[in-house]
N, C-alpha and C positions, 0 to 999 in steps of 0.2 A: 503496498502499500503506500502513497506518494505521500511526502509526510512536505508540508509548505508550511516556512514561516507566517504566523499573522501580520504580521507586522508591519515587510518585505519582502514578501512571497519567494522568498529564494527559498528553492529544495534542498530539504536535509536530509541523512539519514535516520532510519524505525527509528533508531536509541536515541536519536541523539538530549541532548537537555537546552540547551543551548542554542539559541540562532547564527552559524557563523559569521554572517554577516551585518546583525548589527548587535546582538546579543542577548537579548531577550529569552524569557526563559520558556519554554515550549512545554505543553499540557501532556500527558498522554493522550492518543486518541480514548476517543466513548465507544464504547461498543457495546450494543442492546445487549440485557439481559432477560434471555426469554425462559431460564429456571433460576428459583428463589437461591439465591448465594447460601443459604441456612442448609449446616448439612441435614438431610435426611435422618431421621431417631425412630421410622415406622416405614416401613412396606406401602407406595403409594403407586396408581394406575398413575403419571404422567396425561395431559391431555393433548402432550404435541410429540412427538416423534413415535408414535407407535403404532403398530400396521394392526392389528384385528381386537385386541380387549387393554393393552399398552403392559399386561404381565414381563414379558421379556424385558420393555424398555426400563422398569418400573426396579426389575431384579439390577440390571444393569448401574442405573442411577444411584441406588443404594449400598451396589458396595462398588461404588467402581469401576465395574467389566466394564467391553466391549460390548457392545448391546448384538452384535454378529453372530459375538463364540456363543453367546447364552440364545441365541435361536438357532447354529443351529445344532447346535447338543440339544435342545429342544424336539428339534426335528429325528436329531439323529437317536430320540429315546422311546418320541415314536413309534422310527418305524422299526428298528432291530430293539426296542429291551419292550415290545407288546404289550402298546401302546401305556406306558408307564407316561414317558412327557405328555401324553393328549390325556390323562387322567392328571398329572399334576398340572399341568394350565389348567381347565377346568376348576381347576382346585383354590386353583392362587386366584383364578377372575372375580371367585365368588369371595372366597375371607379378603383381600386387596382389596381398598379401599379408593373411589378413584382421587383423581387432585383437585380441592376445589379449587373454582373461577375466583379469579385477580381479576375483579372487576374496579372500573374507575371508578371515583365517589362522581356524585350526578354535582351537573353543574349551573350554579346559579342559570336565575331568569336574566335574563337580558335586560337594564335601563330601561322606565318606560322616556315613549318618543317626546322628546319638547321639538315642539319645530324653533328653527333657528331666530335670533332678533333682529 
């Protein structure tokens, strides 16, 4: 990602703390946070990034695993484990609660119209 100084517009390295042209301090880029940064204390099925019910994504988020490996292991257990992967998936689907909706607070109503004087 290209980083430019807000004061002089000079292109900088991604890890620069100060502009080499004008000396202004650089702020780190703002990255949108789609998931809460708090640590998960219990298993929840997230609303984003899930395929069917979010069980594999929830396990991967809770234990910091790669979701692809969790899904591969689930499929392998379903195919070669006599259906135990499917049974475990259904049980987790029933037991794990869904992540709550994070709604923004309601906006206040606009001020009443006042004609220009």
